[in-house]
N, C-alpha and C positions, 0 to 999 in steps of 0.2 A: 499830638504828643511830640515833644522834642526828642531828638535822638539821644540826648544825654539823660533822659529819664530812665527809671528802672523798669517800667512796665513793658509789655510786649509791643512790638511794632505793629503798625496798621496792616491788616491783611494776614497776620500770622494766625495759625491754627493751633489751638490748645489741645494737646493730646492727653487724654486722661489715662492714668495708670490703672492696672488691674485692681489694685487695692481700692482706688476711688470708685471704680465700677461696682465692686462688691459692696462698698459702703452705701452707694446710692440704691442698689437693688435690694439691700436689706438682708437680714438673716433668713427670711422665708425662701428666697431664691436659692440660697446655699443649701437649705434643707431639702428643697426639691431636687437639686442636683445630686445630693447624697442618696436620696431615696430611690432615684432611678438607677443608681449603680449597684446598690446592695439590696437584694430582695428581702422582704419582711419575713417574720417567722411564720406568718400564715401561708405564704407561698411555699416555704420549705415543707411545712406539714402537708400541704396539698400534694406536692410532688412525691413525698414519701408514701402517702396513701395510694396515689396512682400507681407507683412502681410496685407496691405490695400487692394490690389487687391484680395488676397485670401478671405478676409472678405466680399468684395463686391459680390463675386461669392457664398459664403456660406450662406449669409443672405436669399436669396429665398429658398434654400434647407431647412434651419432650419425652416423657416416659414411654408413651406409645411408640414414638419413632425409634428410640433406643432399643425397646423390647423387640421391635420388628427386625432388628439386626443381630439378635442374640441367637446362639445355638439352641435347639429345642430343650436340651436338658438343663439349661441355665436360666430359663424364664422365671422359675420359682426357686432360685438359689437361696441358700441360707448362709450368711446374712444377705439380705437383698442388696443388689448393686445396680447402679444406673446403666453401666455398660457391661457387656459380656467379655469373654476372653478374646473374641475376635469379632470383626464386623462381617457378618454373614449375609452378603448381598444375594446369595442364592435363595434366600427366603422369598424374595419378590418373584423370582422365576418359578419357584414351586407353587406360589399362589395361583398362577394361571395354569399350572399343570394339574394341581390337585382337584380343581373345580373349574367349570367354564366361566371364570370370573370376567373374562373379556366380554362375554355375551351379557352378563349382568350389567357391566358398565355401559354398554351400548343401549340396552333396554332402558336403563335409568336416564341416560342422556336424551334418548328420544322422547320418553315420557315427560321429563322435566322441561325440555325446550318447547315441545308442542303445548304442554299444559300451561307454561308461563305465557306463551303467546295468546292462548285462549283466555286466560284469566285477566291479563292486562287489557286485551281488547274489550272484554265485557265491562271491566271496571272503568275504562276510559269513556266508553259510550254511556253507560248507565249513570256514572257520576256526573257527566255533563247534563244529562236529562234531568236529574234530580236538582241540580244547582242552577242551571241557566234557562231551562225551558219552563214555560207556564202552562200547566195542564191540570185538570180537575182531579183531586185526590192525590196530588203529589206528596204532600206531607204525610198522609196516612199510609200510603204505599211505602214510603221510605221508612216509616216507623216499623211496619211489618217486616220489611227487608232487614232492618237492623236486629229484629228479634231473633232471626235465624242464627245470629252470632252467639246467642245464649244457649243454643242446643249443643250438647256435647256430641262428638262423633258416635259414641256408643249407642245413642238413642236412635239415630237415623240409619244405622248399619243394616238392620234387618229389612226395612222397607226399601232401602236402596238396592240391596242384593236382589230382592224380588223383582224390582224394576229391571235390573240388568239381566236377570234370568229370562224374563218375558221378552226382552229385546234380543235375546240371543248373544249377549255381549260378555257372558262369563268366560274367563280365560282369554281375554283379548286386550289389545292396547286401548281400545275405546273406553273400556270399563276403568282403566287406570287413569285416563286423562279427563274425560268429560265430567264425572260427578264432582271432582274437586275444582273445576274451572269456573264455578259460579258462586264463589264465596263473597260474602257481603263486605268483608274488610276492605277489599280494593275499591269498591264503589264508595264506601264511606271516606276513605283516605283521599280519593280524587275529588269527591264532592266538597270536602272541606277546603281543598286548595282552590277549586274553581270559584268558591265564594269570595276568595281574597282578590280575584282579578277584577279590576274596575269595569263596571258595565258600560262606561263611556267608550271603551274600545269596541264593544259589540255595536253600539249605536252608531259610532262613526263609520264602521265598516258597512252597516246596513244602509246608511245614507249614501254611501258610494256604490250601492247596488249589489253588495255581496249577499249571498244566500246563507242560510243557517249552516249547512255543511261547510261552506267556504269559510265562514267565521270560525267555526270549530277547528278546521284543519290548518288554517293559515295564521290564526291569532292566538287562540286559547291553548291548543295542543302544544305548540312550541314552547310556551311559557311553562307548561307542566312537565317538561322533560326530566328535570331532577327528581320530581316526585314519582314519575313513572319508573325511573331507574331504581328508586328505593323499593317500590312495589315489585318490580321484576326480580330483584335479589331475594326478597322475602319469599316470593312465590316459588322461585327455583329451589331454594333451600327446603321449603315445605314439601315439594314434590320429591326431591332427592332423598329426604329422610323419612318419607311416609312408610310406615310398616304395617299397621293394623289393616287398612283397607286392601293393600296388595296381598296380604296374607289370606284374606277372606275370599277375594275375587279371583285369585290365580291358583289354578290346580297344577298346571305344568310349569314348575319353577325353572326347569332347564330351558324352556322356550320363551317364557314371558316374565321370568323372575327379575326383580330389580336388586340393587346392591344390598339393601337391608335384608332381603330374603336370602340373597346369596351368601351373606356372612354366616347364616345358620348351617351351611353345608360344611363348614370347618368344625362344627360342634356335633359330633356323631356318637354313636354307641361304642365305636372303637376307641374313643378318646377325643379330647379337644386339642386341636392344633393351635395353641394360643399364639405362637410366633407367626403363623400364617394369618390368624385373625388380625393381629396388629399390623402386619404388612398390607393386608387388604384394606383395613381401615385407613391407613396412611394414603394409599393410592386413591381411595374414594374421596378424600378431602381435596385433591388437586383441582377438580373442576370448579368447586366452590371458591377456592382461593383465587383461581384465575379470573373468575367472574367478578369478584370483589375488586381485584386489582384493575381490571379493565374499566370498571364503572366507578372508580374511586373518586374522580373529580365530580361526577354528578351526585354521588352518594353524600358527600359532605354538604353541598348546597341543598340537596333534597331533604336530608335529615333536619336541617335548620328550617327549611320552608314548611315541612310537614308537621313540625311540632314534636319530633322525637329527640330534639337536642336538649331537653330539660328546661326549656324556657317557660 
């Protein structure tokens, strides 16, 4: 092309304007850009519902904490109020002076930690046996094992108490820990996860000379860490909140009583100390909150992997 012509010179680069790019991309691209910036009405409704449900669950907890800081004569004030005339932190001090609540906390912590270790250990091993090992009667045994989940605790309380009495475990830590440590839920949860692990990993390790315990400890168990964390939290909360079985098996509440039994000491014939009950309940929630925060990273992935995420 000659220099006098109106067209662009050789080697010149044509730069498209934003209007040209939008025209080439078409209206669909513009709609996508707009939709990513502004959430739809469905998202707004979902967020409103989530906030509403969260508020419904938080209101009793907030009321419990605020009531624990009220003076005794303002707990049932008329009209009811969320806060008292003063923040009475002395209620928490009186909680440990009115009853041996520190002993109750230590007993519950001991029972919950040891019981969680026992339950998780049994679930990890039995779940692996039901999922990965081949032995005669495995399916039938697992079916019978699952049937124990259908029995309410009220049905097995009497024979369980007789067994504990013959073993001499009444009014002891063993009776609080051992009977609840062999629940079928943990084995079922771990078995379902083990079934999702490809068997090619086991076969490759066996070809390299690894034994069954080595395959379990080095390959399968590390993959199950999030699911084990979920089971540990559920088990710890179950031990911590257990009331009926400790009420039956414990006679000396002062020595072997747990937190649920200790809360009854604030409800006596001389009157109910509701401000101390709320303070003790607030303190009793702290270990569970700390456990959930410590295992939060594993809980999110564990809930998704174990099927509790609503998938």
